Biopython code that builds the backbone (N, CA, C, O; Angstrom):
import numpy as np
from Bio.PDB.StructureBuilder import StructureBuilder

atoms = [
    (1, "MET", "N", (-7.467, -29.252, 26.097)),
    (1, "MET", "CA", (-7.920, -28.146, 24.959)),
    (1, "MET", "C", (-8.297, -26.789, 26.316)),
    (1, "MET", "O", (-9.027, -26.854, 27.305)),
    (2, "ASN", "N", (-7.732, -26.051, 25.969)),
    (2, "ASN", "CA", (-8.449, -24.390, 26.776)),
    (2, "ASN", "C", (-9.146, -24.380, 25.954)),
    (2, "ASN", "O", (-9.350, -25.257, 25.114)),
    (3, "GLU", "N", (-9.745, -23.107, 26.109)),
    (3, "GLU", "CA", (-11.335, -22.571, 26.163)),
    (3, "GLU", "C", (-11.004, -22.190, 24.695)),
    (3, "GLU", "O", (-11.567, -22.951, 23.908)),
    (4, "LYS", "N", (-10.263, -21.243, 24.111)),
    (4, "LYS", "CA", (-9.743, -21.084, 22.495)),
    (4, "LYS", "C", (-9.311, -22.346, 21.760)),
    (4, "LYS", "O", (-8.725, -22.096, 20.707)),
    (5, "GLY", "N", (-9.462, -23.735, 22.071)),
    (5, "GLY", "CA", (-9.089, -24.725, 20.870)),
    (5, "GLY", "C", (-7.378, -25.223, 21.427)),
    (5, "GLY", "O", (-6.792, -26.262, 21.121)),
    (6, "PHE", "N", (-7.004, -24.383, 22.091)),
    (6, "PHE", "CA", (-5.688, -25.078, 21.987)),
    (6, "PHE", "C", (-4.983, -25.787, 22.808)),
    (6, "PHE", "O", (-5.079, -25.494, 24.000)),
    (7, "ALA", "N", (-4.247, -26.705, 22.480)),
    (7, "ALA", "CA", (-3.677, -28.104, 23.172)),
    (7, "ALA", "C", (-3.076, -27.118, 24.711)),
    (7, "ALA", "O", (-2.585, -26.015, 24.953)),
    (8, "THR", "N", (-3.465, -28.244, 25.379)),
    (8, "THR", "CA", (-2.772, -27.733, 26.501)),
    (8, "THR", "C", (-1.687, -28.461, 27.374)),
    (8, "THR", "O", (-1.978, -29.614, 27.692)),
    (9, "ALA", "N", (-0.530, -27.989, 27.795)),
    (9, "ALA", "CA", (0.440, -29.048, 28.517)),
    (9, "ALA", "C", (0.986, -29.728, 27.231)),
    (9, "ALA", "O", (1.132, -30.949, 27.293)),
    (10, "GLN", "N", (1.269, -29.169, 26.209)),
    (10, "GLN", "CA", (2.017, -29.355, 24.911)),
    (10, "GLN", "C", (3.011, -28.827, 24.536)),
    (10, "GLN", "O", (3.060, -27.698, 25.024)),
    (11, "VAL", "N", (4.068, -29.092, 23.758)),
    (11, "VAL", "CA", (4.935, -28.026, 23.327)),
    (11, "VAL", "C", (4.360, -27.649, 21.908)),
    (11, "VAL", "O", (3.637, -28.490, 21.373)),
    (12, "ALA", "N", (4.646, -26.302, 21.157)),
    (12, "ALA", "CA", (4.268, -25.703, 20.539)),
    (12, "ALA", "C", (4.994, -24.527, 19.921)),
    (12, "ALA", "O", (5.232, -23.554, 20.638)),
    (13, "MET", "N", (5.360, -24.534, 18.672)),
    (13, "MET", "CA", (5.797, -23.219, 17.859)),
    (13, "MET", "C", (4.967, -21.955, 18.301)),
    (13, "MET", "O", (3.738, -21.943, 18.238)),
    (14, "LEU", "N", (5.598, -21.062, 18.680)),
    (14, "LEU", "CA", (4.850, -19.729, 18.470)),
    (14, "LEU", "C", (4.258, -18.980, 17.529)),
    (14, "LEU", "O", (3.203, -18.347, 17.466)),
    (15, "GLY", "N", (5.292, -19.216, 16.705)),
    (15, "GLY", "CA", (4.893, -18.348, 15.439)),
    (15, "GLY", "C", (4.060, -19.461, 14.530)),
    (15, "GLY", "O", (3.683, -18.942, 13.480)),
    (16, "SER", "N", (3.815, -20.344, 14.610)),
    (16, "SER", "CA", (2.730, -21.231, 13.747)),
    (16, "SER", "C", (1.423, -21.120, 14.352)),
    (16, "SER", "O", (0.486, -21.858, 14.048)),
    (17, "PHE", "N", (1.356, -20.090, 15.309)),
    (17, "PHE", "CA", (-0.153, -19.997, 15.528)),
    (17, "PHE", "C", (-1.164, -19.077, 14.592)),
    (17, "PHE", "O", (-2.394, -19.077, 14.554)),
    (18, "VAL", "N", (-0.196, -18.290, 13.850)),
    (18, "VAL", "CA", (-1.060, -17.226, 12.713)),
    (18, "VAL", "C", (0.055, -16.738, 11.648)),
    (18, "VAL", "O", (1.212, -16.384, 11.876)),
    (19, "ASP", "N", (-0.626, -16.824, 10.433)),
    (19, "ASP", "CA", (0.685, -17.147, 8.963)),
    (19, "ASP", "C", (0.256, -15.137, 8.485)),
    (19, "ASP", "O", (-0.607, -14.268, 8.610)),
    (20, "TYR", "N", (1.383, -15.365, 8.011)),
    (20, "TYR", "CA", (1.451, -13.937, 7.006)),
    (20, "TYR", "C", (0.210, -13.990, 6.132)),
    (20, "TYR", "O", (-0.215, -15.054, 5.681)),
    (21, "GLN", "N", (-0.426, -12.676, 5.879)),
    (21, "GLN", "CA", (-1.560, -12.663, 4.608)),
    (21, "GLN", "C", (-1.123, -11.094, 3.797)),
    (21, "GLN", "O", (-1.245, -10.027, 4.399)),
    (22, "ASP", "N", (-0.724, -11.159, 2.678)),
    (22, "ASP", "CA", (-0.446, -9.922, 2.177)),
    (22, "ASP", "C", (-1.417, -8.699, 2.534)),
    (22, "ASP", "O", (-2.626, -8.735, 2.307)),
    (23, "GLY", "N", (-0.668, -7.466, 3.195)),
    (23, "GLY", "CA", (-1.335, -6.360, 3.378)),
    (23, "GLY", "C", (-2.358, -6.320, 3.926)),
    (23, "GLY", "O", (-3.354, -5.674, 3.598)),
    (24, "SER", "N", (-2.126, -7.413, 5.341)),
    (24, "SER", "CA", (-2.982, -7.490, 5.970)),
    (24, "SER", "C", (-2.222, -7.531, 7.790)),
    (24, "SER", "O", (-1.042, -7.616, 8.129)),
    (25, "VAL", "N", (-3.335, -7.441, 8.530)),
    (25, "VAL", "CA", (-2.872, -7.736, 10.325)),
    (25, "VAL", "C", (-3.724, -9.024, 10.245)),
    (25, "VAL", "O", (-4.737, -9.117, 9.552)),
    (26, "VAL", "N", (-3.200, -10.040, 11.045)),
    (26, "VAL", "CA", (-3.645, -10.824, 11.497)),
    (26, "VAL", "C", (-3.499, -11.371, 12.813)),
    (26, "VAL", "O", (-2.332, -11.455, 13.196)),
    (27, "SER", "N", (-4.410, -11.775, 13.622)),
    (27, "SER", "CA", (-4.448, -12.430, 15.238)),
    (27, "SER", "C", (-5.283, -13.109, 15.716)),
    (27, "SER", "O", (-6.456, -13.072, 15.344)),
    (28, "ARG", "N", (-4.759, -14.009, 16.816)),
    (28, "ARG", "CA", (-5.301, -15.217, 16.905)),
    (28, "ARG", "C", (-5.227, -14.819, 18.711)),
    (28, "ARG", "O", (-4.172, -14.351, 19.138)),
    (29, "GLU", "N", (-5.898, -14.946, 19.259)),
    (29, "GLU", "CA", (-6.064, -14.748, 20.772)),
    (29, "GLU", "C", (-5.921, -16.351, 21.225)),
    (29, "GLU", "O", (-6.743, -17.156, 20.787)),
    (30, "ILE", "N", (-5.105, -16.685, 21.904)),
    (30, "ILE", "CA", (-4.737, -17.908, 22.558)),
    (30, "ILE", "C", (-5.138, -18.181, 23.913)),
    (30, "ILE", "O", (-5.256, -19.347, 24.289)),
    (31, "ILE", "N", (-5.371, -17.144, 24.731)),
    (31, "ILE", "CA", (-5.952, -17.367, 25.966)),
    (31, "ILE", "C", (-6.458, -16.518, 26.283)),
    (31, "ILE", "O", (-5.907, -15.506, 25.851)),
    (32, "SER", "N", (-7.823, -16.202, 27.228)),
    (32, "SER", "CA", (-8.553, -15.147, 27.384)),
    (32, "SER", "C", (-8.978, -15.425, 28.986)),
    (32, "SER", "O", (-9.822, -16.198, 29.439)),
    (33, "LYS", "N", (-8.244, -14.677, 29.533)),
    (33, "LYS", "CA", (-8.841, -14.893, 31.079)),
    (33, "LYS", "C", (-9.515, -13.445, 31.654)),
    (33, "LYS", "O", (-9.495, -12.496, 30.870)),
    (34, "ASN", "N", (-9.987, -13.284, 32.721)),
    (34, "ASN", "CA", (-10.502, -12.292, 33.374)),
    (34, "ASN", "C", (-9.195, -10.970, 33.586)),
    (34, "ASN", "O", (-8.991, -9.780, 33.347)),
    (35, "THR", "N", (-8.601, -12.095, 34.159)),
    (35, "THR", "CA", (-7.025, -11.083, 34.402)),
    (35, "THR", "C", (-6.248, -10.654, 33.344)),
    (35, "THR", "O", (-5.802, -9.521, 33.520)),
    (36, "GLY", "N", (-5.909, -11.228, 32.210)),
    (36, "GLY", "CA", (-5.553, -11.250, 30.997)),
    (36, "GLY", "C", (-5.763, -11.775, 29.517)),
    (36, "GLY", "O", (-6.624, -12.620, 29.272)),
    (37, "THR", "N", (-4.893, -11.212, 28.486)),
    (37, "THR", "CA", (-5.213, -12.489, 27.370)),
    (37, "THR", "C", (-3.184, -12.463, 26.785)),
    (37, "THR", "O", (-2.131, -11.859, 26.987)),
    (38, "VAL", "N", (-3.711, -13.463, 26.088)),
    (38, "VAL", "CA", (-2.552, -13.859, 25.164)),
    (38, "VAL", "C", (-2.631, -13.656, 23.741)),
    (38, "VAL", "O", (-3.622, -14.310, 23.417)),
    (39, "THR", "N", (-2.175, -13.149, 22.754)),
    (39, "THR", "CA", (-2.626, -12.713, 21.262)),
    (39, "THR", "C", (-1.310, -13.209, 20.663)),
    (39, "THR", "O", (-0.252, -13.071, 21.278)),
    (40, "ILE", "N", (-1.385, -13.850, 19.328)),
    (40, "ILE", "CA", (-0.622, -13.586, 18.625)),
    (40, "ILE", "C", (-0.878, -13.137, 17.112)),
    (40, "ILE", "O", (-1.784, -13.579, 16.406)),
    (41, "PHE", "N", (0.108, -12.148, 16.717)),
    (41, "PHE", "CA", (-0.196, -11.217, 15.149)),
    (41, "PHE", "C", (0.864, -11.741, 14.753)),
    (41, "PHE", "O", (1.917, -12.096, 15.284)),
    (42, "ALA", "N", (0.327, -11.740, 13.465)),
    (42, "ALA", "CA", (1.232, -11.196, 11.713)),
    (42, "ALA", "C", (1.462, -10.492, 11.379)),
    (42, "ALA", "O", (0.392, -9.984, 11.711)),
    (43, "PHE", "N", (1.841, -9.885, 11.008)),
    (43, "PHE", "CA", (1.869, -7.745, 10.050)),
    (43, "PHE", "C", (2.419, -8.513, 9.063)),
    (43, "PHE", "O", (3.101, -9.524, 9.233)),
    (44, "ASP", "N", (2.055, -7.926, 7.856)),
    (44, "ASP", "CA", (2.563, -7.571, 6.715)),
    (44, "ASP", "C", (3.165, -6.242, 6.658)),
    (44, "ASP", "O", (2.587, -5.227, 7.048)),
    (45, "GLN", "N", (4.404, -6.273, 6.134)),
    (45, "GLN", "CA", (5.292, -5.044, 6.348)),
    (45, "GLN", "C", (4.612, -3.705, 5.735)),
    (45, "GLN", "O", (4.039, -3.707, 4.645)),
    (46, "GLY", "N", (4.713, -2.814, 6.380)),
    (46, "GLY", "CA", (4.031, -1.526, 6.546)),
    (46, "GLY", "C", (2.810, -1.342, 7.009)),
    (46, "GLY", "O", (2.318, -0.233, 6.804)),
    (47, "GLN", "N", (1.855, -2.549, 7.882)),
    (47, "GLN", "CA", (0.966, -2.525, 8.487)),
    (47, "GLN", "C", (1.171, -2.247, 9.670)),
    (47, "GLN", "O", (2.282, -2.460, 10.155)),
    (48, "GLY", "N", (0.035, -1.645, 10.497)),
    (48, "GLY", "CA", (0.423, -1.465, 11.676)),
    (48, "GLY", "C", (-1.009, -1.187, 12.805)),
    (48, "GLY", "O", (-2.110, -1.334, 12.275)),
    (49, "LEU", "N", (-0.993, -0.884, 13.977)),
    (49, "LEU", "CA", (-1.950, -0.369, 14.747)),
    (49, "LEU", "C", (-1.926, 1.211, 14.999)),
    (49, "LEU", "O", (-0.861, 1.690, 15.388)),
    (50, "SER", "N", (-2.813, 1.891, 14.842)),
    (50, "SER", "CA", (-2.871, 3.678, 15.017)),
    (50, "SER", "C", (-2.740, 3.630, 16.301)),
    (50, "SER", "O", (-2.903, 2.628, 16.998)),
    (51, "GLU", "N", (-2.314, 5.168, 16.814)),
    (51, "GLU", "CA", (-2.043, 5.215, 18.090)),
    (51, "GLU", "C", (-3.409, 4.727, 19.113)),
    (51, "GLU", "O", (-4.479, 4.977, 18.558)),
    (52, "HIS", "N", (-3.507, 4.289, 20.048)),
    (52, "HIS", "CA", (-4.333, 4.078, 21.267)),
    (52, "HIS", "C", (-3.519, 4.166, 22.389)),
    (52, "HIS", "O", (-2.315, 4.413, 22.440)),
    (53, "THR", "N", (-4.658, 3.834, 23.675)),
    (53, "THR", "CA", (-3.914, 3.378, 25.147)),
    (53, "THR", "C", (-5.075, 2.390, 25.468)),
    (53, "THR", "O", (-6.123, 2.084, 24.898)),
    (54, "ALA", "N", (-4.366, 1.969, 26.772)),
    (54, "ALA", "CA", (-4.843, 0.551, 27.086)),
    (54, "ALA", "C", (-4.846, 1.193, 28.641)),
    (54, "ALA", "O", (-4.165, 2.134, 29.049)),
    (55, "PRO", "N", (-5.888, 0.334, 29.425)),
    (55, "PRO", "CA", (-6.049, 1.068, 31.210)),
    (55, "PRO", "C", (-5.095, 0.009, 31.918)),
    (55, "PRO", "O", (-4.855, 0.078, 33.124)),
    (56, "PHE", "N", (-4.567, -0.977, 31.088)),
    (56, "PHE", "CA", (-3.793, -1.988, 31.621)),
    (56, "PHE", "C", (-2.004, -1.979, 30.897)),
    (56, "PHE", "O", (-1.607, -1.483, 29.842)),
    (57, "ASP", "N", (-1.360, -2.623, 31.809)),
    (57, "ASP", "CA", (0.062, -2.410, 30.902)),
    (57, "ASP", "C", (0.109, -3.899, 29.820)),
    (57, "ASP", "O", (-0.663, -4.857, 29.870)),
    (58, "ALA", "N", (1.080, -3.724, 29.037)),
    (58, "ALA", "CA", (0.789, -5.027, 27.937)),
    (58, "ALA", "C", (2.417, -5.025, 27.178)),
    (58, "ALA", "O", (3.050, -3.997, 26.941)),
    (59, "MET", "N", (2.815, -6.219, 26.925)),
    (59, "MET", "CA", (4.150, -6.685, 27.048)),
    (59, "MET", "C", (4.150, -6.935, 25.578)),
    (59, "MET", "O", (3.062, -7.426, 25.276)),
    (60, "VAL", "N", (5.091, -6.769, 24.324)),
    (60, "VAL", "CA", (5.265, -7.196, 23.359)),
    (60, "VAL", "C", (6.632, -8.318, 23.165)),
    (60, "VAL", "O", (7.733, -7.949, 23.574)),
    (61, "TYR", "N", (6.486, -9.609, 22.557)),
    (61, "TYR", "CA", (7.415, -10.295, 22.380)),
    (61, "TYR", "C", (7.455, -10.671, 21.298)),
    (61, "TYR", "O", (6.620, -11.422, 20.795)),
    (62, "VAL", "N", (8.445, -10.213, 20.742)),
    (62, "VAL", "CA", (8.931, -10.169, 18.744)),
    (62, "VAL", "C", (9.410, -11.604, 18.732)),
    (62, "VAL", "O", (10.412, -12.067, 19.278)),
    (63, "VAL", "N", (8.326, -12.328, 17.865)),
    (63, "VAL", "CA", (9.034, -13.801, 17.493)),
    (63, "VAL", "C", (9.483, -13.779, 15.785)),
    (63, "VAL", "O", (9.845, -14.777, 15.162)),
    (64, "ASP", "N", (9.404, -12.879, 15.421)),
    (64, "ASP", "CA", (9.932, -12.902, 13.958)),
    (64, "ASP", "C", (9.854, -11.530, 13.506)),
    (64, "ASP", "O", (8.987, -10.717, 13.828)),
    (65, "GLY", "N", (11.133, -11.286, 12.494)),
    (65, "GLY", "CA", (10.896, -9.553, 12.407)),
    (65, "GLY", "C", (11.374, -8.635, 12.840)),
    (65, "GLY", "O", (12.397, -8.543, 13.519)),
    (66, "SER", "N", (10.575, -7.747, 12.438)),
    (66, "SER", "CA", (10.952, -6.605, 13.223)),
    (66, "SER", "C", (9.949, -5.409, 13.365)),
    (66, "SER", "O", (9.228, -5.403, 12.368)),
    (67, "VAL", "N", (9.594, -4.275, 14.330)),
    (67, "VAL", "CA", (8.348, -3.784, 14.476)),
    (67, "VAL", "C", (9.082, -2.411, 14.840)),
    (67, "VAL", "O", (10.202, -2.464, 15.349)),
    (68, "GLU", "N", (8.358, -0.968, 14.542)),
    (68, "GLU", "CA", (8.946, 0.272, 15.269)),
    (68, "GLU", "C", (7.419, 0.071, 15.991)),
    (68, "GLU", "O", (6.402, -0.421, 15.501)),
    (69, "VAL", "N", (7.680, 0.716, 17.521)),
    (69, "VAL", "CA", (7.031, 0.741, 18.643)),
    (69, "VAL", "C", (6.877, 2.265, 19.239)),
    (69, "VAL", "O", (7.709, 2.596, 20.084)),
    (70, "LYS", "N", (5.601, 3.470, 18.757)),
    (70, "LYS", "CA", (5.827, 4.025, 19.887)),
    (70, "LYS", "C", (5.726, 4.500, 20.828)),
    (70, "LYS", "O", (4.512, 4.679, 20.721)),
    (71, "ILE", "N", (5.963, 4.925, 21.796)),
    (71, "ILE", "CA", (5.627, 5.149, 22.929)),
    (71, "ILE", "C", (5.383, 6.628, 23.887)),
    (71, "ILE", "O", (6.365, 6.978, 24.542)),
    (72, "ALA", "N", (4.131, 7.487, 23.988)),
    (72, "ALA", "CA", (4.104, 8.476, 24.317)),
    (72, "ALA", "C", (4.979, 9.304, 23.277)),
    (72, "ALA", "O", (5.718, 10.195, 23.693)),
    (73, "GLY", "N", (4.872, 8.935, 21.613)),
    (73, "GLY", "CA", (5.645, 9.442, 20.540)),
    (73, "GLY", "C", (6.963, 8.943, 20.525)),
    (73, "GLY", "O", (7.393, 8.954, 19.371)),
    (74, "ASN", "N", (8.006, 8.388, 21.571)),
    (74, "ASN", "CA", (8.893, 8.055, 21.601)),
    (74, "ASN", "C", (9.436, 6.936, 20.555)),
    (74, "ASN", "O", (9.494, 5.969, 21.314)),
    (75, "PRO", "N", (9.906, 6.422, 19.187)),
    (75, "PRO", "CA", (10.119, 5.433, 18.436)),
    (75, "PRO", "C", (10.618, 4.566, 19.394)),
    (75, "PRO", "O", (10.739, 5.042, 20.523)),
    (76, "HIS", "N", (11.112, 2.779, 19.130)),
    (76, "HIS", "CA", (11.491, 1.919, 19.660)),
    (76, "HIS", "C", (11.593, 0.849, 18.812)),
    (76, "HIS", "O", (10.527, 0.305, 18.522)),
    (77, "LYS", "N", (13.134, 0.172, 18.090)),
    (77, "LYS", "CA", (13.169, -1.035, 17.371)),
    (77, "LYS", "C", (12.838, -1.996, 18.120)),
    (77, "LYS", "O", (13.428, -2.058, 19.198)),
    (78, "VAL", "N", (11.878, -2.972, 17.828)),
    (78, "VAL", "CA", (11.899, -3.905, 18.527)),
    (78, "VAL", "C", (12.268, -5.051, 17.611)),
    (78, "VAL", "O", (11.535, -5.076, 16.623)),
    (79, "SER", "N", (13.264, -6.092, 17.640)),
    (79, "SER", "CA", (13.199, -7.480, 16.771)),
    (79, "SER", "C", (13.030, -8.715, 17.417)),
    (79, "SER", "O", (12.759, -9.000, 18.583)),
    (80, "ALA", "N", (13.236, -9.351, 16.470)),
    (80, "ALA", "CA", (12.854, -10.789, 17.012)),
    (80, "ALA", "C", (13.885, -10.927, 18.450)),
    (80, "ALA", "O", (14.876, -10.250, 18.728)),
    (81, "GLY", "N", (13.211, -12.131, 19.276)),
    (81, "GLY", "CA", (13.786, -12.121, 20.449)),
    (81, "GLY", "C", (13.946, -11.340, 21.703)),
    (81, "GLY", "O", (14.653, -11.578, 22.682)),
    (82, "GLU", "N", (12.947, -10.130, 21.404)),
    (82, "GLU", "CA", (13.409, -8.896, 22.041)),
    (82, "GLU", "C", (11.705, -8.547, 22.312)),
    (82, "GLU", "O", (10.782, -8.982, 21.622)),
    (83, "ILE", "N", (11.575, -7.583, 23.592)),
    (83, "ILE", "CA", (10.389, -7.210, 24.167)),
    (83, "ILE", "C", (10.433, -5.610, 24.795)),
    (83, "ILE", "O", (11.312, -4.863, 25.227)),
    (84, "ILE", "N", (9.118, -5.550, 24.607)),
    (84, "ILE", "CA", (9.056, -4.107, 25.124)),
    (84, "ILE", "C", (7.906, -4.214, 26.011)),
    (84, "ILE", "O", (7.338, -5.303, 26.091)),
    (85, "ILE", "N", (7.377, -2.942, 26.874)),
    (85, "ILE", "CA", (6.636, -3.093, 27.608)),
    (85, "ILE", "C", (5.877, -1.652, 27.585)),
    (85, "ILE", "O", (6.304, -0.512, 27.770)),
    (86, "MET", "N", (4.767, -2.086, 27.326)),
    (86, "MET", "CA", (3.910, -0.329, 26.989)),
    (86, "MET", "C", (3.240, -0.510, 28.217)),
    (86, "MET", "O", (2.618, -1.523, 28.536)),
    (87, "PRO", "N", (3.420, 0.711, 29.030)),
    (87, "PRO", "CA", (2.558, 1.069, 30.402)),
    (87, "PRO", "C", (1.548, 1.386, 29.706)),
    (87, "PRO", "O", (1.408, 1.720, 28.529)),
    (88, "ALA", "N", (0.549, 1.181, 30.947)),
    (88, "ALA", "CA", (-0.878, 1.698, 31.012)),
    (88, "ALA", "C", (-1.032, 3.095, 30.464)),
    (88, "ALA", "O", (-0.050, 3.832, 30.369)),
    (89, "ASN", "N", (-2.282, 3.490, 30.090)),
    (89, "ASN", "CA", (-2.437, 4.332, 29.859)),
    (89, "ASN", "C", (-1.692, 5.683, 28.772)),
    (89, "ASN", "O", (-2.164, 6.672, 28.211)),
    (90, "LYS", "N", (-0.562, 5.178, 28.851)),
    (90, "LYS", "CA", (0.207, 5.656, 27.507)),
    (90, "LYS", "C", (-0.235, 5.445, 26.224)),
    (90, "LYS", "O", (-0.678, 4.378, 25.798)),
    (91, "PRO", "N", (-0.074, 6.779, 25.426)),
    (91, "PRO", "CA", (-0.354, 6.559, 23.983)),
    (91, "PRO", "C", (0.624, 5.206, 22.881)),
    (91, "PRO", "O", (1.846, 5.131, 22.749)),
    (92, "HIS", "N", (-0.023, 4.659, 22.500)),
    (92, "HIS", "CA", (1.379, 3.636, 21.883)),
    (92, "HIS", "C", (0.598, 3.493, 20.471)),
    (92, "HIS", "O", (-0.611, 3.585, 20.258)),
    (93, "ALA", "N", (1.781, 3.210, 19.472)),
    (93, "ALA", "CA", (1.629, 2.376, 18.181)),
    (93, "ALA", "C", (2.281, 1.384, 17.798)),
    (93, "ALA", "O", (3.004, 0.716, 18.538)),
    (94, "LEU", "N", (2.105, 1.187, 16.647)),
    (94, "LEU", "CA", (2.966, -0.037, 16.034)),
    (94, "LEU", "C", (3.028, -0.173, 14.277)),
    (94, "LEU", "O", (1.989, -0.368, 13.647)),
    (95, "LYS", "N", (3.978, -0.082, 13.789)),
    (95, "LYS", "CA", (4.063, -0.108, 12.557)),
    (95, "LYS", "C", (5.198, -1.082, 12.309)),
    (95, "LYS", "O", (6.210, -0.921, 12.991)),
    (96, "ALA", "N", (5.160, -2.339, 11.188)),
    (96, "ALA", "CA", (5.915, -3.311, 11.121)),
    (96, "ALA", "C", (6.830, -2.492, 10.135)),
    (96, "ALA", "O", (6.435, -1.725, 9.257)),
    (97, "LEU", "N", (8.448, -2.883, 10.533)),
    (97, "LEU", "CA", (9.426, -2.488, 9.992)),
    (97, "LEU", "C", (9.474, -3.504, 8.558)),
    (97, "LEU", "O", (9.933, -3.035, 7.517)),
    (98, "GLU", "N", (8.937, -4.981, 8.620)),
    (98, "GLU", "CA", (9.343, -5.606, 7.890)),
    (98, "GLU", "C", (8.237, -6.654, 8.311)),
    (98, "GLU", "O", (7.509, -6.328, 9.248)),
    (99, "ARG", "N", (8.050, -7.830, 7.735)),
    (99, "ARG", "CA", (7.025, -8.682, 8.262)),
    (99, "ARG", "C", (7.229, -9.013, 9.674)),
    (99, "ARG", "O", (8.392, -9.269, 9.984)),
    (100, "PHE", "N", (6.547, -9.051, 10.380)),
    (100, "PHE", "CA", (7.019, -9.719, 11.682)),
    (100, "PHE", "C", (5.629, -10.197, 12.934)),
    (100, "PHE", "O", (4.459, -9.828, 13.037)),
    (101, "LYS", "N", (6.280, -10.939, 13.538)),
    (101, "LYS", "CA", (4.895, -11.752, 14.199)),
    (101, "LYS", "C", (5.604, -11.440, 15.852)),
    (101, "LYS", "O", (6.764, -11.233, 16.207)),
    (102, "MET", "N", (4.396, -11.516, 16.557)),
    (102, "MET", "CA", (4.356, -10.589, 18.169)),
    (102, "MET", "C", (3.517, -11.711, 18.969)),
    (102, "MET", "O", (2.682, -12.464, 18.467)),
    (103, "MET", "N", (3.848, -11.671, 20.090)),
    (103, "MET", "CA", (2.900, -12.273, 21.071)),
    (103, "MET", "C", (2.831, -10.929, 21.772)),
    (103, "MET", "O", (3.733, -10.096, 21.851)),
    (104, "LEU", "N", (1.347, -10.850, 22.369)),
    (104, "LEU", "CA", (0.820, -9.626, 23.046)),
    (104, "LEU", "C", (0.164, -10.350, 24.214)),
    (104, "LEU", "O", (-0.767, -11.154, 24.180)),
    (105, "ILE", "N", (0.839, -9.899, 25.235)),
    (105, "ILE", "CA", (0.386, -10.163, 27.034)),
    (105, "ILE", "C", (-0.182, -9.009, 27.247)),
    (105, "ILE", "O", (0.392, -8.002, 26.834)),
    (106, "MET", "N", (-1.262, -8.912, 27.843)),
    (106, "MET", "CA", (-2.267, -7.873, 28.874)),
    (106, "MET", "C", (-2.375, -8.130, 29.709)),
    (106, "MET", "O", (-2.950, -9.216, 29.771)),
    (107, "ILE", "N", (-2.018, -7.541, 31.024)),
    (107, "ILE", "CA", (-2.179, -7.848, 32.300)),
    (107, "ILE", "C", (-2.893, -6.771, 32.837)),
    (107, "ILE", "O", (-2.497, -5.634, 33.094)),
    (108, "LYS", "N", (-4.378, -7.453, 33.020)),
    (108, "LYS", "CA", (-5.224, -6.600, 33.357)),
    (108, "LYS", "C", (-5.536, -5.937, 35.188)),
    (108, "LYS", "O", (-6.003, -6.763, 35.972)),
    (109, "ALA", "N", (-5.309, -4.788, 35.613)),
    (109, "ALA", "CA", (-5.321, -4.267, 36.744)),
    (109, "ALA", "C", (-6.449, -4.985, 37.636)),
    (109, "ALA", "O", (-7.498, -5.069, 36.997)),
    (110, "GLN", "N", (-6.518, -5.418, 38.667)),
    (110, "GLN", "CA", (-7.222, -6.067, 39.667)),
    (110, "GLN", "C", (-8.080, -4.583, 40.110)),
    (110, "GLN", "O", (-8.904, -4.595, 41.025)),
]
sb = StructureBuilder()
sb.init_structure("model")
sb.init_model(0)
sb.init_chain("A")
sb.init_seg("    ")
for serial, (resi, resn, name, xyz) in enumerate(atoms, 1):
    if name == "N":
        sb.init_residue(resn, " ", resi, " ")
    sb.init_atom(name, np.array(xyz, "f"), 0.0, 1.0, " ", f" {name:<3s}", serial, name[0])
structure = sb.get_structure()
C-alpha cells in the first residue's frame, strides 16, 4: 500500500478510483510526493474548474467522456484516451462537455 491507501504492484482500473456524483466534481489523490501528484477526478456534465494558473506543468489524461480545456484562452476538446499538457504559469480552465473522468499528473519543478 502507498501512503494514500492504494495497493501497489497490482493492476487496477483507473476509472474505478472515483464515482460520478450529480452536480459535483469528485477528486481523489492517489500519489503525493514532493516532486508531484497524481489525482483522479470525476466531473458531472457542466461542472468545471475556473481559470487558474499553476507554477508547474500538468498533464490531463481523459479516462471517460470529454472536456473543454482552455489554455491561455484557447479551447481544446479532449476526449477519452487523449491527453493535453497545460504549461506552467499559463491560465487554464476545464468544463465538462459531458460526464467525464480524468487523471491529472502534476510534475513540480525542482
